[in-house]
Phi, psi and omega in degrees: 000148175242129180254120184254116180277160185283163184297330182263012183301136180266165179305310179298332175289322179291320177296323175301313177306311182298324178298320181290322173295323179290323178298334176280352176098010183244177183252125173275146175233088182285139184226092180293132175248184183299319186245340181202164178255140177248146177234115173276151182240120173238166181092357182269127180287344182208189176304140179262132180293115178285346185310301178306338185262322187297332183273001181281143179303133178094354182273129176264316177195161174242128183244129176291127184265126186264343181270146179286336178271086188287304189290331182265355183271168184276351176293323179282315186225108189279333182273141178294140178277144172246126187235129183262134174230101185064231181279344186271147176235126180259111180165187182307137173084357183233158179210062182288161180242131170257134183212150176156178186286162178299314188230153165286113187259318182195163183294323184295314182298312188293320180297318178303310181293319182298316178295318186295319180292325178295317182291342183255008174074021179271121193276339189229142175246128174265143177184133186266116174281331174242131186238119171283124182234144180301317180260136177292350180262000174279163180300127190254004181095169182265355176073227183297325175301322176293327173301314175301319178295318178297318178297321175295320179298319179294316180301323186276321189251340184080005180284136183283152182251128174240117179218159194273138169260120183267329183205165183298324183301324185265357187294319179302317179293320179295323182294330175296326188261318187282145170266350175212128183265122182262126170260117190281170181298327179291337186253011182304330179247029170273094192292327176296319180292319178299321181292324183295312183287336175295335175270358184282164180260015183239152174299155186236134173256115186251111178274151180288133172297159187293340177229028189274139171280168178297323179293315176302324179289317177289328173292334175293320177298321180302324177302318183292312181295326181296336175278349179115354182261107180257014179266078188236132172239128177277140182232118171277125185228018178096143177236159178286130179216190178289341187283141179236012179285340175228167185298316173225182174255110181287120184265077179291337177296343183285340183301304178290335176301307183296321186287339172281321186274331188228155176266358178286147173293150175232131172243176187230136177251087182285350179289302176291334182292332183245326183074005178228128185298330180284343174273343186295315179305311179294326182279335172295314177296323177295322177298320179294315179298328179289346179102014178298161182259020181157180184221148163236126182226138182266129176233161184200141177297332179218071187301332181295339178242019174301148178284342176205142174056042179289330183291336182257001184268137181274151172291168178291321183293318180293324175293330178296315178296321181297316179305311180306316188289314178300327176292322171303311185290327176302315179299319183290340182265005171094006178269158180291157184295332178262020181289341178280354185252000000 
């Protein structure tokens, strides 16, 4: 249920409503707006009797919420959220890019990429210190050593760090280094991990599972918001289908669907979505044109010798060309010239 306060409701009246909701055994989620405050109710297993709340001073009306994803849905929050990560803003009117190698391989490579991104105005670098791999014999990342390298790259260049959290045990250490915590597709329904990043003080990038429906994806985000962290950015990275021409099937149609159902920003990862570096530029442009709120792209100084995902990683030169084309397209789509930074 959503409690809508009157325009002239006072802070004590809002707090009184929250106290009553807590006394009922539920959780109030106050959401101040431009003109009035709304209070969402979560934790209720079924419909809430609006009677005790409707009669409280300052309450304008109580609205029943029909969607199961309450906190991420537009019934609770009609305005689209804007989420800041360092210099980047994910939300309406912005199209920041996260770029970098799949994994932290060594310090020299990471520093090369970090300096390149700084020179090209790209605010965030992705790189995995811990890597979930299909085969146990594949490169699994450098772990703590990789985190130390990422911390040095940020200290030297100022580029923000986006890196994956694979389990609850490593979350504390990763949170010390990362500017944004990534929950990968394989962990989208790792509910213990979702609760943990929901208690984090950092924004979260939540990738869509390889066979997840939109509702399952939004419910995974609900776990994070329900723990108190509303700084969540969704990432479409391709889903598994019958097609085998690409690594996955990049579902760009989900962009307007998610934006209709949720106030959370959604970005697109065309690297994992296609699995081929030559397919990344057209799908990146398509994501911008579709109205996505940003991109995540894999790049590497020497992708043919990358320890993971080399086939889908763009060269630095190729990425430079892509940036130039995206900036032209951004202007044509009505975005500001600096929206990619």
